[in-house]
Gaussian input, Z-matrix of N, CA and C with variables (Angstrom, degrees):
# hf/3-21g

backbone

0 1
 N
 C     1     B1
 C     2     B2     1     A1
 N     3     B3     2     A2     1     D1
 C     4     B4     3     A3     2     D2
 C     5     B5     4     A4     3     D3
 N     6     B6     5     A5     4     D4
 C     7     B7     6     A6     5     D5
 C     8     B8     7     A7     6     D6
 N     9     B9     8     A8     7     D7
 C    10    B10     9     A9     8     D8
 C    11    B11    10    A10     9     D9
 N    12    B12    11    A11    10    D10
 C    13    B13    12    A12    11    D11
 C    14    B14    13    A13    12    D12
 N    15    B15    14    A14    13    D13
 C    16    B16    15    A15    14    D14
 C    17    B17    16    A16    15    D15
 N    18    B18    17    A17    16    D16
 C    19    B19    18    A18    17    D17
 C    20    B20    19    A19    18    D18
 N    21    B21    20    A20    19    D19
 C    22    B22    21    A21    20    D20
 C    23    B23    22    A22    21    D21
 N    24    B24    23    A23    22    D22
 C    25    B25    24    A24    23    D23
 C    26    B26    25    A25    24    D24
 N    27    B27    26    A26    25    D25
 C    28    B28    27    A27    26    D26
 C    29    B29    28    A28    27    D27
 N    30    B30    29    A29    28    D28
 C    31    B31    30    A30    29    D29
 C    32    B32    31    A31    30    D30
 N    33    B33    32    A32    31    D31
 C    34    B34    33    A33    32    D32
 C    35    B35    34    A34    33    D33
 N    36    B36    35    A35    34    D34
 C    37    B37    36    A36    35    D35
 C    38    B38    37    A37    36    D36
 N    39    B39    38    A38    37    D37
 C    40    B40    39    A39    38    D38
 C    41    B41    40    A40    39    D39
 N    42    B42    41    A41    40    D40
 C    43    B43    42    A42    41    D41
 C    44    B44    43    A43    42    D42
 N    45    B45    44    A44    43    D43
 C    46    B46    45    A45    44    D44
 C    47    B47    46    A46    45    D45
 N    48    B48    47    A47    46    D46
 C    49    B49    48    A48    47    D47
 C    50    B50    49    A49    48    D48
 N    51    B51    50    A50    49    D49
 C    52    B52    51    A51    50    D50
 C    53    B53    52    A52    51    D51
 N    54    B54    53    A53    52    D52
 C    55    B55    54    A54    53    D53
 C    56    B56    55    A55    54    D54
 N    57    B57    56    A56    55    D55
 C    58    B58    57    A57    56    D56
 C    59    B59    58    A58    57    D57
 N    60    B60    59    A59    58    D58
 C    61    B61    60    A60    59    D59
 C    62    B62    61    A61    60    D60
 N    63    B63    62    A62    61    D61
 C    64    B64    63    A63    62    D62
 C    65    B65    64    A64    63    D63
 N    66    B66    65    A65    64    D64
 C    67    B67    66    A66    65    D65
 C    68    B68    67    A67    66    D66
 N    69    B69    68    A68    67    D67
 C    70    B70    69    A69    68    D68
 C    71    B71    70    A70    69    D69
 N    72    B72    71    A71    70    D70
 C    73    B73    72    A72    71    D71
 C    74    B74    73    A73    72    D72
 N    75    B75    74    A74    73    D73
 C    76    B76    75    A75    74    D74
 C    77    B77    76    A76    75    D75
 N    78    B78    77    A77    76    D76
 C    79    B79    78    A78    77    D77
 C    80    B80    79    A79    78    D78
 N    81    B81    80    A80    79    D79
 C    82    B82    81    A81    80    D80
 C    83    B83    82    A82    81    D81
 N    84    B84    83    A83    82    D82
 C    85    B85    84    A84    83    D83
 C    86    B86    85    A85    84    D84
 N    87    B87    86    A86    85    D85
 C    88    B88    87    A87    86    D86
 C    89    B89    88    A88    87    D87
 N    90    B90    89    A89    88    D88
 C    91    B91    90    A90    89    D89
 C    92    B92    91    A91    90    D90
 N    93    B93    92    A92    91    D91
 C    94    B94    93    A93    92    D92
 C    95    B95    94    A94    93    D93
 N    96    B96    95    A95    94    D94
 C    97    B97    96    A96    95    D95
 C    98    B98    97    A97    96    D96
 N    99    B99    98    A98    97    D97
 C   100   B100    99    A99    98    D98
 C   101   B101   100   A100    99    D99
 N   102   B102   101   A101   100   D100
 C   103   B103   102   A102   101   D101
 C   104   B104   103   A103   102   D102
 N   105   B105   104   A104   103   D103
 C   106   B106   105   A105   104   D104
 C   107   B107   106   A106   105   D105
 N   108   B108   107   A107   106   D106
 C   109   B109   108   A108   107   D107
 C   110   B110   109   A109   108   D108
 N   111   B111   110   A110   109   D109
 C   112   B112   111   A111   110   D110
 C   113   B113   112   A112   111   D111
 N   114   B114   113   A113   112   D112
 C   115   B115   114   A114   113   D113
 C   116   B116   115   A115   114   D114
 N   117   B117   116   A116   115   D115
 C   118   B118   117   A117   116   D116
 C   119   B119   118   A118   117   D117
 N   120   B120   119   A119   118   D118
 C   121   B121   120   A120   119   D119
 C   122   B122   121   A121   120   D120
 N   123   B123   122   A122   121   D121
 C   124   B124   123   A123   122   D122
 C   125   B125   124   A124   123   D123
 N   126   B126   125   A125   124   D124
 C   127   B127   126   A126   125   D125
 C   128   B128   127   A127   126   D126
 N   129   B129   128   A128   127   D127
 C   130   B130   129   A129   128   D128
 C   131   B131   130   A130   129   D129
 N   132   B132   131   A131   130   D130
 C   133   B133   132   A132   131   D131
 C   134   B134   133   A133   132   D132
 N   135   B135   134   A134   133   D133
 C   136   B136   135   A135   134   D134
 C   137   B137   136   A136   135   D135
 N   138   B138   137   A137   136   D136
 C   139   B139   138   A138   137   D137
 C   140   B140   139   A139   138   D138
 N   141   B141   140   A140   139   D139
 C   142   B142   141   A141   140   D140
 C   143   B143   142   A142   141   D141
 N   144   B144   143   A143   142   D142
 C   145   B145   144   A144   143   D143
 C   146   B146   145   A145   144   D144
 N   147   B147   146   A146   145   D145
 C   148   B148   147   A147   146   D146
 C   149   B149   148   A148   147   D147
 N   150   B150   149   A149   148   D148
 C   151   B151   150   A150   149   D149
 C   152   B152   151   A151   150   D150
 N   153   B153   152   A152   151   D151
 C   154   B154   153   A153   152   D152
 C   155   B155   154   A154   153   D153
 N   156   B156   155   A155   154   D154
 C   157   B157   156   A156   155   D155
 C   158   B158   157   A157   156   D156
 N   159   B159   158   A158   157   D157
 C   160   B160   159   A159   158   D158
 C   161   B161   160   A160   159   D159
 N   162   B162   161   A161   160   D160
 C   163   B163   162   A162   161   D161
 C   164   B164   163   A163   162   D162
 N   165   B165   164   A164   163   D163
 C   166   B166   165   A165   164   D164
 C   167   B167   166   A166   165   D165
 N   168   B168   167   A167   166   D166
 C   169   B169   168   A168   167   D167
 C   170   B170   169   A169   168   D168
 N   171   B171   170   A170   169   D169
 C   172   B172   171   A171   170   D170
 C   173   B173   172   A172   171   D171
 N   174   B174   173   A173   172   D172
 C   175   B175   174   A174   173   D173
 C   176   B176   175   A175   174   D174
 N   177   B177   176   A176   175   D175
 C   178   B178   177   A177   176   D176
 C   179   B179   178   A178   177   D177
 N   180   B180   179   A179   178   D178
 C   181   B181   180   A180   179   D179
 C   182   B182   181   A181   180   D180
 N   183   B183   182   A182   181   D181
 C   184   B184   183   A183   182   D182
 C   185   B185   184   A184   183   D183
 N   186   B186   185   A185   184   D184
 C   187   B187   186   A186   185   D185
 C   188   B188   187   A187   186   D186
 N   189   B189   188   A188   187   D187
 C   190   B190   189   A189   188   D188
 C   191   B191   190   A190   189   D189
 N   192   B192   191   A191   190   D190
 C   193   B193   192   A192   191   D191
 C   194   B194   193   A193   192   D192
 N   195   B195   194   A194   193   D193
 C   196   B196   195   A195   194   D194
 C   197   B197   196   A196   195   D195
 N   198   B198   197   A197   196   D196
 C   199   B199   198   A198   197   D197
 C   200   B200   199   A199   198   D198
 N   201   B201   200   A200   199   D199
 C   202   B202   201   A201   200   D200
 C   203   B203   202   A202   201   D201
 N   204   B204   203   A203   202   D202
 C   205   B205   204   A204   203   D203
 C   206   B206   205   A205   204   D204
 N   207   B207   206   A206   205   D205
 C   208   B208   207   A207   206   D206
 C   209   B209   208   A208   207   D207
 N   210   B210   209   A209   208   D208
 C   211   B211   210   A210   209   D209
 C   212   B212   211   A211   210   D210
 N   213   B213   212   A212   211   D211
 C   214   B214   213   A213   212   D212
 C   215   B215   214   A214   213   D213
 N   216   B216   215   A215   214   D214
 C   217   B217   216   A216   215   D215
 C   218   B218   217   A217   216   D216
 N   219   B219   218   A218   217   D217
 C   220   B220   219   A219   218   D218
 C   221   B221   220   A220   219   D219
 N   222   B222   221   A221   220   D220
 C   223   B223   222   A222   221   D221
 C   224   B224   223   A223   222   D222
 N   225   B225   224   A224   223   D223
 C   226   B226   225   A225   224   D224
 C   227   B227   226   A226   225   D225
 N   228   B228   227   A227   226   D226
 C   229   B229   228   A228   227   D227
 C   230   B230   229   A229   228   D228
 N   231   B231   230   A230   229   D229
 C   232   B232   231   A231   230   D230
 C   233   B233   232   A232   231   D231
 N   234   B234   233   A233   232   D232
 C   235   B235   234   A234   233   D233
 C   236   B236   235   A235   234   D234
 N   237   B237   236   A236   235   D235
 C   238   B238   237   A237   236   D236
 C   239   B239   238   A238   237   D237
 N   240   B240   239   A239   238   D238
 C   241   B241   240   A240   239   D239
 C   242   B242   241   A241   240   D240
 N   243   B243   242   A242   241   D241
 C   244   B244   243   A243   242   D242
 C   245   B245   244   A244   243   D243
 N   246   B246   245   A245   244   D244
 C   247   B247   246   A246   245   D245
 C   248   B248   247   A247   246   D246
 N   249   B249   248   A248   247   D247
 C   250   B250   249   A249   248   D248
 C   251   B251   250   A250   249   D249
 N   252   B252   251   A251   250   D250
 C   253   B253   252   A252   251   D251
 C   254   B254   253   A253   252   D252
 N   255   B255   254   A254   253   D253
 C   256   B256   255   A255   254   D254
 C   257   B257   256   A256   255   D255
 N   258   B258   257   A257   256   D256
 C   259   B259   258   A258   257   D257
 C   260   B260   259   A259   258   D258
 N   261   B261   260   A260   259   D259
 C   262   B262   261   A261   260   D260
 C   263   B263   262   A262   261   D261
 N   264   B264   263   A263   262   D262
 C   265   B265   264   A264   263   D263
 C   266   B266   265   A265   264   D264
 N   267   B267   266   A266   265   D265
 C   268   B268   267   A267   266   D266
 C   269   B269   268   A268   267   D267
 N   270   B270   269   A269   268   D268
 C   271   B271   270   A270   269   D269
 C   272   B272   271   A271   270   D270
 N   273   B273   272   A272   271   D271
 C   274   B274   273   A273   272   D272
 C   275   B275   274   A274   273   D273
 N   276   B276   275   A275   274   D274
 C   277   B277   276   A276   275   D275
 C   278   B278   277   A277   276   D276
 N   279   B279   278   A278   277   D277
 C   280   B280   279   A279   278   D278
 C   281   B281   280   A280   279   D279
 N   282   B282   281   A281   280   D280
 C   283   B283   282   A282   281   D281
 C   284   B284   283   A283   282   D282
 N   285   B285   284   A284   283   D283
 C   286   B286   285   A285   284   D284
 C   287   B287   286   A286   285   D285
 N   288   B288   287   A287   286   D286
 C   289   B289   288   A288   287   D287
 C   290   B290   289   A289   288   D288
 N   291   B291   290   A290   289   D289
 C   292   B292   291   A291   290   D290
 C   293   B293   292   A292   291   D291
 N   294   B294   293   A293   292   D292
 C   295   B295   294   A294   293   D293
 C   296   B296   295   A295   294   D294
 N   297   B297   296   A296   295   D295
 C   298   B298   297   A297   296   D296
 C   299   B299   298   A298   297   D297
 N   300   B300   299   A299   298   D298
 C   301   B301   300   A300   299   D299
 C   302   B302   301   A301   300   D300
 N   303   B303   302   A302   301   D301
 C   304   B304   303   A303   302   D302
 C   305   B305   304   A304   303   D303
 N   306   B306   305   A305   304   D304
 C   307   B307   306   A306   305   D305
 C   308   B308   307   A307   306   D306
 N   309   B309   308   A308   307   D307
 C   310   B310   309   A309   308   D308
 C   311   B311   310   A310   309   D309
 N   312   B312   311   A311   310   D310
 C   313   B313   312   A312   311   D311
 C   314   B314   313   A313   312   D312
 N   315   B315   314   A314   313   D313
 C   316   B316   315   A315   314   D314
 C   317   B317   316   A316   315   D315
 N   318   B318   317   A317   316   D316
 C   319   B319   318   A318   317   D317
 C   320   B320   319   A319   318   D318
 N   321   B321   320   A320   319   D319
 C   322   B322   321   A321   320   D320
 C   323   B323   322   A322   321   D321

   B1=1.4342
   B2=1.5259
   B3=1.3044
   B4=1.4579
   B5=1.5250
   B6=1.3011
   B7=1.4674
   B8=1.5274
   B9=1.3103
   B10=1.4583
   B11=1.5255
   B12=1.2804
   B13=1.4645
   B14=1.5211
   B15=1.2756
   B16=1.4578
   B17=1.5177
   B18=1.3317
   B19=1.4684
   B20=1.5304
   B21=1.3076
   B22=1.4663
   B23=1.5317
   B24=1.3191
   B25=1.4551
   B26=1.5295
   B27=1.3225
   B28=1.4622
   B29=1.5254
   B30=1.3029
   B31=1.4665
   B32=1.5290
   B33=1.3142
   B34=1.4724
   B35=1.5253
   B36=1.3174
   B37=1.4621
   B38=1.5238
   B39=1.3376
   B40=1.4646
   B41=1.5184
   B42=1.3192
   B43=1.4616
   B44=1.5255
   B45=1.3310
   B46=1.4709
   B47=1.5236
   B48=1.3190
   B49=1.4614
   B50=1.5281
   B51=1.3221
   B52=1.4645
   B53=1.5239
   B54=1.3285
   B55=1.4565
   B56=1.5323
   B57=1.3434
   B58=1.4623
   B59=1.5272
   B60=1.3323
   B61=1.4621
   B62=1.5291
   B63=1.3175
   B64=1.4665
   B65=1.5148
   B66=1.3264
   B67=1.4615
   B68=1.5286
   B69=1.3214
   B70=1.4570
   B71=1.5293
   B72=1.3305
   B73=1.4705
   B74=1.5278
   B75=1.3257
   B76=1.4653
   B77=1.5251
   B78=1.3246
   B79=1.4606
   B80=1.5146
   B81=1.3361
   B82=1.4635
   B83=1.5265
   B84=1.3141
   B85=1.4668
   B86=1.5363
   B87=1.3369
   B88=1.4646
   B89=1.5274
   B90=1.3240
   B91=1.4581
   B92=1.5318
   B93=1.3399
   B94=1.4723
   B95=1.5306
   B96=1.3053
   B97=1.4651
   B98=1.5300
   B99=1.3115
   B100=1.4650
   B101=1.5249
   B102=1.3325
   B103=1.4673
   B104=1.5276
   B105=1.3222
   B106=1.4628
   B107=1.5240
   B108=1.3265
   B109=1.4574
   B110=1.5283
   B111=1.3248
   B112=1.4584
   B113=1.5210
   B114=1.3289
   B115=1.4643
   B116=1.5219
   B117=1.3232
   B118=1.4588
   B119=1.5280
   B120=1.3171
   B121=1.4623
   B122=1.5279
   B123=1.3349
   B124=1.4572
   B125=1.5144
   B126=1.3283
   B127=1.4727
   B128=1.5321
   B129=1.3203
   B130=1.4678
   B131=1.5293
   B132=1.3311
   B133=1.4667
   B134=1.5276
   B135=1.3532
   B136=1.4596
   B137=1.5256
   B138=1.3236
   B139=1.4649
   B140=1.5213
   B141=1.3216
   B142=1.4628
   B143=1.5275
   B144=1.3368
   B145=1.4629
   B146=1.5326
   B147=1.3265
   B148=1.4620
   B149=1.5276
   B150=1.3349
   B151=1.4615
   B152=1.5223
   B153=1.3417
   B154=1.4641
   B155=1.5234
   B156=1.3478
   B157=1.4589
   B158=1.5305
   B159=1.3238
   B160=1.4670
   B161=1.5242
   B162=1.3182
   B163=1.4696
   B164=1.5263
   B165=1.3248
   B166=1.4627
   B167=1.5344
   B168=1.3361
   B169=1.4627
   B170=1.5247
   B171=1.3273
   B172=1.4619
   B173=1.5237
   B174=1.3131
   B175=1.4652
   B176=1.5235
   B177=1.3286
   B178=1.4649
   B179=1.5236
   B180=1.3295
   B181=1.4586
   B182=1.5253
   B183=1.3299
   B184=1.4655
   B185=1.5212
   B186=1.3369
   B187=1.4625
   B188=1.5260
   B189=1.3378
   B190=1.4576
   B191=1.5278
   B192=1.3151
   B193=1.4640
   B194=1.5233
   B195=1.3206
   B196=1.4614
   B197=1.5267
   B198=1.3290
   B199=1.4618
   B200=1.5221
   B201=1.3253
   B202=1.4630
   B203=1.5227
   B204=1.3154
   B205=1.4700
   B206=1.5260
   B207=1.3249
   B208=1.4677
   B209=1.5162
   B210=1.3215
   B211=1.4552
   B212=1.5308
   B213=1.3191
   B214=1.4638
   B215=1.5322
   B216=1.3221
   B217=1.4640
   B218=1.5321
   B219=1.3243
   B220=1.4654
   B221=1.5233
   B222=1.3203
   B223=1.4643
   B224=1.5209
   B225=1.3223
   B226=1.4641
   B227=1.5277
   B228=1.3184
   B229=1.4588
   B230=1.5308
   B231=1.3336
   B232=1.4615
   B233=1.5289
   B234=1.3333
   B235=1.4608
   B236=1.5190
   B237=1.3099
   B238=1.4653
   B239=1.5313
   B240=1.3424
   B241=1.4657
   B242=1.5256
   B243=1.2991
   B244=1.4663
   B245=1.5253
   B246=1.3045
   B247=1.4605
   B248=1.5241
   B249=1.3197
   B250=1.4487
   B251=1.5141
   B252=1.3134
   B253=1.4621
   B254=1.5275
   B255=1.3238
   B256=1.4653
   B257=1.5205
   B258=1.3017
   B259=1.4636
   B260=1.5340
   B261=1.3175
   B262=1.4696
   B263=1.5227
   B264=1.3389
   B265=1.4529
   B266=1.5171
   B267=1.3250
   B268=1.4633
   B269=1.5269
   B270=1.3087
   B271=1.4585
   B272=1.5213
   B273=1.3131
   B274=1.4636
   B275=1.5155
   B276=1.3043
   B277=1.4598
   B278=1.5235
   B279=1.3234
   B280=1.4565
   B281=1.5235
   B282=1.3127
   B283=1.4547
   B284=1.5180
   B285=1.3190
   B286=1.4609
   B287=1.5157
   B288=1.3262
   B289=1.4635
   B290=1.5280
   B291=1.3191
   B292=1.4639
   B293=1.5195
   B294=1.3257
   B295=1.4618
   B296=1.5161
   B297=1.2998
   B298=1.4634
   B299=1.5204
   B300=1.3444
   B301=1.4592
   B302=1.5233
   B303=1.3235
   B304=1.4645
   B305=1.5149
   B306=1.3416
   B307=1.4671
   B308=1.5292
   B309=1.2948
   B310=1.4569
   B311=1.5229
   B312=1.3177
   B313=1.4627
   B314=1.5085
   B315=1.3234
   B316=1.4479
   B317=1.5259
   B318=1.2981
   B319=1.4644
   B320=1.5189
   B321=1.3153
   B322=1.4829
   B323=1.4995
   A1=108.32
   A2=114.40
   A3=119.47
   A4=109.43
   A5=115.38
   A6=119.42
   A7=108.63
   A8=117.11
   A9=119.58
   A10=110.65
   A11=113.57
   A12=118.79
   A13=109.53
   A14=115.38
   A15=121.14
   A16=110.46
   A17=116.63
   A18=120.52
   A19=110.86
   A20=117.01
   A21=119.92
   A22=110.22
   A23=116.10
   A24=120.08
   A25=111.50
   A26=116.42
   A27=120.13
   A28=111.02
   A29=117.61
   A30=120.97
   A31=110.20
   A32=115.89
   A33=120.50
   A34=110.07
   A35=118.46
   A36=122.81
   A37=110.71
   A38=117.47
   A39=121.30
   A40=110.18
   A41=117.59
   A42=121.07
   A43=110.15
   A44=116.69
   A45=120.37
   A46=111.01
   A47=117.53
   A48=120.96
   A49=111.53
   A50=117.53
   A51=120.22
   A52=111.39
   A53=116.02
   A54=119.92
   A55=110.71
   A56=117.23
   A57=120.32
   A58=111.14
   A59=117.05
   A60=119.93
   A61=110.44
   A62=117.13
   A63=120.38
   A64=112.03
   A65=117.02
   A66=120.48
   A67=111.14
   A68=117.16
   A69=121.39
   A70=110.80
   A71=117.15
   A72=120.46
   A73=111.35
   A74=116.72
   A75=119.52
   A76=110.08
   A77=117.12
   A78=120.54
   A79=111.92
   A80=116.50
   A81=119.62
   A82=111.78
   A83=116.06
   A84=121.23
   A85=110.59
   A86=116.41
   A87=120.79
   A88=113.87
   A89=119.07
   A90=121.68
   A91=112.86
   A92=120.48
   A93=118.83
   A94=112.46
   A95=117.31
   A96=120.75
   A97=110.61
   A98=116.33
   A99=120.96
   A100=109.65
   A101=116.75
   A102=120.47
   A103=111.01
   A104=116.82
   A105=120.20
   A106=110.31
   A107=116.61
   A108=121.08
   A109=110.83
   A110=117.15
   A111=120.55
   A112=110.81
   A113=117.28
   A114=120.61
   A115=110.90
   A116=116.64
   A117=120.20
   A118=111.37
   A119=117.16
   A120=120.07
   A121=110.37
   A122=116.87
   A123=120.01
   A124=111.89
   A125=116.37
   A126=120.68
   A127=110.25
   A128=115.92
   A129=120.38
   A130=110.48
   A131=116.81
   A132=120.44
   A133=111.32
   A134=116.39
   A135=119.86
   A136=110.59
   A137=116.44
   A138=120.52
   A139=111.43
   A140=117.07
   A141=119.42
   A142=110.53
   A143=117.04
   A144=120.19
   A145=110.15
   A146=117.08
   A147=120.56
   A148=110.58
   A149=116.66
   A150=120.38
   A151=110.85
   A152=116.27
   A153=120.27
   A154=110.20
   A155=116.58
   A156=120.21
   A157=110.47
   A158=117.19
   A159=120.64
   A160=110.72
   A161=117.43
   A162=120.03
   A163=110.78
   A164=116.56
   A165=120.32
   A166=109.66
   A167=116.60
   A168=120.77
   A169=110.84
   A170=116.67
   A171=120.59
   A172=110.73
   A173=117.37
   A174=121.08
   A175=111.53
   A176=116.16
   A177=119.73
   A178=110.88
   A179=116.52
   A180=119.62
   A181=111.84
   A182=116.44
   A183=119.07
   A184=110.81
   A185=116.56
   A186=120.33
   A187=110.42
   A188=116.58
   A189=120.04
   A190=111.45
   A191=117.15
   A192=120.51
   A193=110.18
   A194=116.77
   A195=120.12
   A196=110.20
   A197=116.71
   A198=119.88
   A199=111.38
   A200=116.49
   A201=119.64
   A202=111.77
   A203=117.09
   A204=120.46
   A205=112.41
   A206=117.15
   A207=119.21
   A208=114.31
   A209=118.93
   A210=121.59
   A211=109.73
   A212=118.32
   A213=120.00
   A214=113.25
   A215=117.72
   A216=119.99
   A217=111.07
   A218=115.85
   A219=119.21
   A220=109.95
   A221=116.60
   A222=120.60
   A223=110.46
   A224=116.42
   A225=120.42
   A226=110.64
   A227=117.04
   A228=121.27
   A229=110.73
   A230=117.24
   A231=121.11
   A232=110.67
   A233=116.81
   A234=120.52
   A235=110.04
   A236=117.48
   A237=120.80
   A238=110.94
   A239=116.42
   A240=120.14
   A241=111.85
   A242=116.94
   A243=120.54
   A244=113.16
   A245=117.77
   A246=120.70
   A247=113.12
   A248=117.64
   A249=120.65
   A250=114.18
   A251=116.77
   A252=119.56
   A253=110.17
   A254=114.41
   A255=120.27
   A256=108.14
   A257=114.91
   A258=119.78
   A259=108.50
   A260=115.82
   A261=117.78
   A262=110.48
   A263=115.68
   A264=121.14
   A265=113.89
   A266=118.91
   A267=122.05
   A268=109.54
   A269=115.53
   A270=121.40
   A271=108.08
   A272=116.09
   A273=121.52
   A274=108.12
   A275=116.69
   A276=122.55
   A277=107.99
   A278=115.77
   A279=121.74
   A280=109.18
   A281=116.16
   A282=121.38
   A283=108.60
   A284=116.20
   A285=121.72
   A286=107.38
   A287=118.01
   A288=119.33
   A289=110.79
   A290=115.72
   A291=121.57
   A292=109.69
   A293=114.93
   A294=121.24
   A295=107.73
   A296=117.00
   A297=122.23
   A298=108.38
   A299=117.13
   A300=122.08
   A301=113.28
   A302=118.52
   A303=119.97
   A304=109.23
   A305=116.29
   A306=118.37
   A307=110.19
   A308=114.32
   A309=119.87
   A310=109.46
   A311=116.56
   A312=121.21
   A313=109.02
   A314=115.14
   A315=119.79
   A316=109.15
   A317=116.12
   A318=120.88
   A319=107.85
   A320=116.16
   A321=120.05
   A322=110.39
   D1=130.05
   D2=-176.97
   D3=-87.27
   D4=145.00
   D5=178.72
   D6=-79.17
   D7=146.31
   D8=-178.59
   D9=-65.02
   D10=138.38
   D11=179.51
   D12=-90.64
   D13=172.77
   D14=179.57
   D15=-62.73
   D16=-39.67
   D17=-179.24
   D18=-66.42
   D19=-37.12
   D20=177.90
   D21=-64.61
   D22=-42.85
   D23=178.23
   D24=-64.28
   D25=-43.31
   D26=178.35
   D27=-64.46
   D28=-40.06
   D29=178.76
   D30=-63.57
   D31=-42.85
   D32=177.90
   D33=-62.69
   D34=-43.32
   D35=179.80
   D36=-64.04
   D37=-41.47
   D38=179.67
   D39=-64.76
   D40=-42.85
   D41=179.14
   D42=-62.63
   D43=-43.33
   D44=178.26
   D45=-63.20
   D46=-43.31
   D47=179.17
   D48=-65.02
   D49=-40.00
   D50=177.18
   D51=-64.75
   D52=-39.28
   D53=177.91
   D54=-64.00
   D55=-44.13
   D56=177.97
   D57=-65.07
   D58=-39.27
   D59=178.14
   D60=-64.18
   D61=-39.30
   D62=176.92
   D63=-63.56
   D64=-42.14
   D65=177.40
   D66=-64.94
   D67=-40.01
   D68=177.98
   D69=-64.06
   D70=-43.58
   D71=177.70
   D72=-63.49
   D73=-40.12
   D74=178.04
   D75=-64.33
   D76=-40.67
   D77=177.69
   D78=-63.56
   D79=-43.32
   D80=177.88
   D81=-66.71
   D82=-34.10
   D83=179.56
   D84=-63.89
   D85=-41.24
   D86=-176.41
   D87=-93.49
   D88=-2.44
   D89=-178.61
   D90=-58.52
   D91=-44.71
   D92=176.99
   D93=-62.24
   D94=-35.60
   D95=178.27
   D96=-67.09
   D97=-38.67
   D98=179.54
   D99=-65.44
   D100=-43.68
   D101=179.07
   D102=-64.81
   D103=-42.62
   D104=178.24
   D105=-61.96
   D106=-39.28
   D107=178.26
   D108=-63.99
   D109=-41.38
   D110=178.10
   D111=-63.10
   D112=-42.29
   D113=178.29
   D114=-63.36
   D115=-41.39
   D116=179.22
   D117=-66.46
   D118=-36.17
   D119=177.29
   D120=-65.48
   D121=-40.78
   D122=176.80
   D123=-63.35
   D124=-41.98
   D125=178.05
   D126=-64.48
   D127=-38.06
   D128=178.76
   D129=-62.03
   D130=-43.10
   D131=178.90
   D132=-63.62
   D133=-40.59
   D134=177.59
   D135=-61.95
   D136=-45.46
   D137=-178.76
   D138=-65.93
   D139=-36.31
   D140=177.61
   D141=-65.56
   D142=-39.68
   D143=178.16
   D144=-64.84
   D145=-40.59
   D146=177.67
   D147=-64.68
   D148=-38.90
   D149=179.61
   D150=-63.96
   D151=-42.56
   D152=178.92
   D153=-62.24
   D154=-42.78
   D155=178.85
   D156=-64.25
   D157=-40.59
   D158=179.54
   D159=-66.86
   D160=-37.88
   D161=177.87
   D162=-66.99
   D163=-37.45
   D164=177.66
   D165=-64.62
   D166=-44.28
   D167=178.14
   D168=-63.45
   D169=-40.14
   D170=178.05
   D171=-61.00
   D172=-41.76
   D173=177.73
   D174=-62.06
   D175=-42.45
   D176=178.65
   D177=-64.39
   D178=-42.90
   D179=-179.40
   D180=-66.97
   D181=-38.53
   D182=176.68
   D183=-63.06
   D184=-39.75
   D185=177.85
   D186=-63.27
   D187=-43.42
   D188=179.76
   D189=-63.89
   D190=-41.41
   D191=178.15
   D192=-63.19
   D193=-43.18
   D194=179.28
   D195=-63.08
   D196=-40.07
   D197=177.80
   D198=-63.96
   D199=-42.29
   D200=-179.85
   D201=-67.37
   D202=-30.83
   D203=179.86
   D204=-77.71
   D205=-28.67
   D206=-172.41
   D207=-113.46
   D208=-19.90
   D209=-172.53
   D210=-116.75
   D211=107.49
   D212=-179.56
   D213=-63.86
   D214=-30.57
   D215=179.12
   D216=-67.02
   D217=-35.70
   D218=177.67
   D219=-66.20
   D220=-39.99
   D221=177.69
   D222=-63.21
   D223=-44.72
   D224=179.46
   D225=-61.85
   D226=-44.21
   D227=-179.97
   D228=-60.63
   D229=-41.98
   D230=-179.72
   D231=-65.53
   D232=-43.54
   D233=179.53
   D234=-63.22
   D235=-40.23
   D236=179.56
   D237=-65.74
   D238=-43.32
   D239=-176.46
   D240=-72.03
   D241=-48.96
   D242=-172.37
   D243=-82.20
   D244=-37.72
   D245=-174.32
   D246=-103.61
   D247=-10.76
   D248=178.12
   D249=74.15
   D250=21.97
   D251=179.68
   D252=-73.93
   D253=156.67
   D254=177.13
   D255=-143.76
   D256=158.89
   D257=175.51
   D258=-74.90
   D259=159.13
   D260=177.29
   D261=-58.88
   D262=132.39
   D263=-179.93
   D264=92.65
   D265=-11.08
   D266=178.39
   D267=-89.06
   D268=153.39
   D269=176.66
   D270=-113.95
   D271=131.11
   D272=178.87
   D273=-96.55
   D274=127.58
   D275=179.74
   D276=-114.76
   D277=126.89
   D278=177.66
   D279=-107.01
   D280=133.22
   D281=177.15
   D282=-101.40
   D283=125.14
   D284=179.59
   D285=-101.88
   D286=130.81
   D287=179.66
   D288=-65.20
   D289=144.92
   D290=-179.28
   D291=-69.76
   D292=145.83
   D293=178.05
   D294=-98.32
   D295=130.13
   D296=-179.80
   D297=-86.43
   D298=109.38
   D299=-177.88
   D300=-95.48
   D301=3.64
   D302=-178.70
   D303=-74.51
   D304=137.20
   D305=-179.72
   D306=-70.50
   D307=147.25
   D308=179.67
   D309=-72.90
   D310=141.89
   D311=177.69
   D312=-74.89
   D313=132.40
   D314=179.87
   D315=-107.09
   D316=132.60
   D317=177.52
   D318=-99.68
   D319=100.05
   D320=-179.80
   D321=-102.15

């Protein structure tokens, strides 16, 4: 068995360096695509969270509609709350939130 010569070692080193340079170039070539993919994945997660929230709201609204269609007490409660209606002889009292008139402290 012959011992490796200097040229064999240099040839092996050059091949390894060329292979690493090729991998580095491929990585740099696809880096913008990888970043775009990460951004799209983040946007996808945001949209999925919004979809879940919208589906939850849809379920609540469907329940409210079903209650209003089938439950007269729910309808009465909604009319009283939203429109301020009252039965004859009842008094409607509205509470107005207090206004804070104190000046804001300034840090100068």
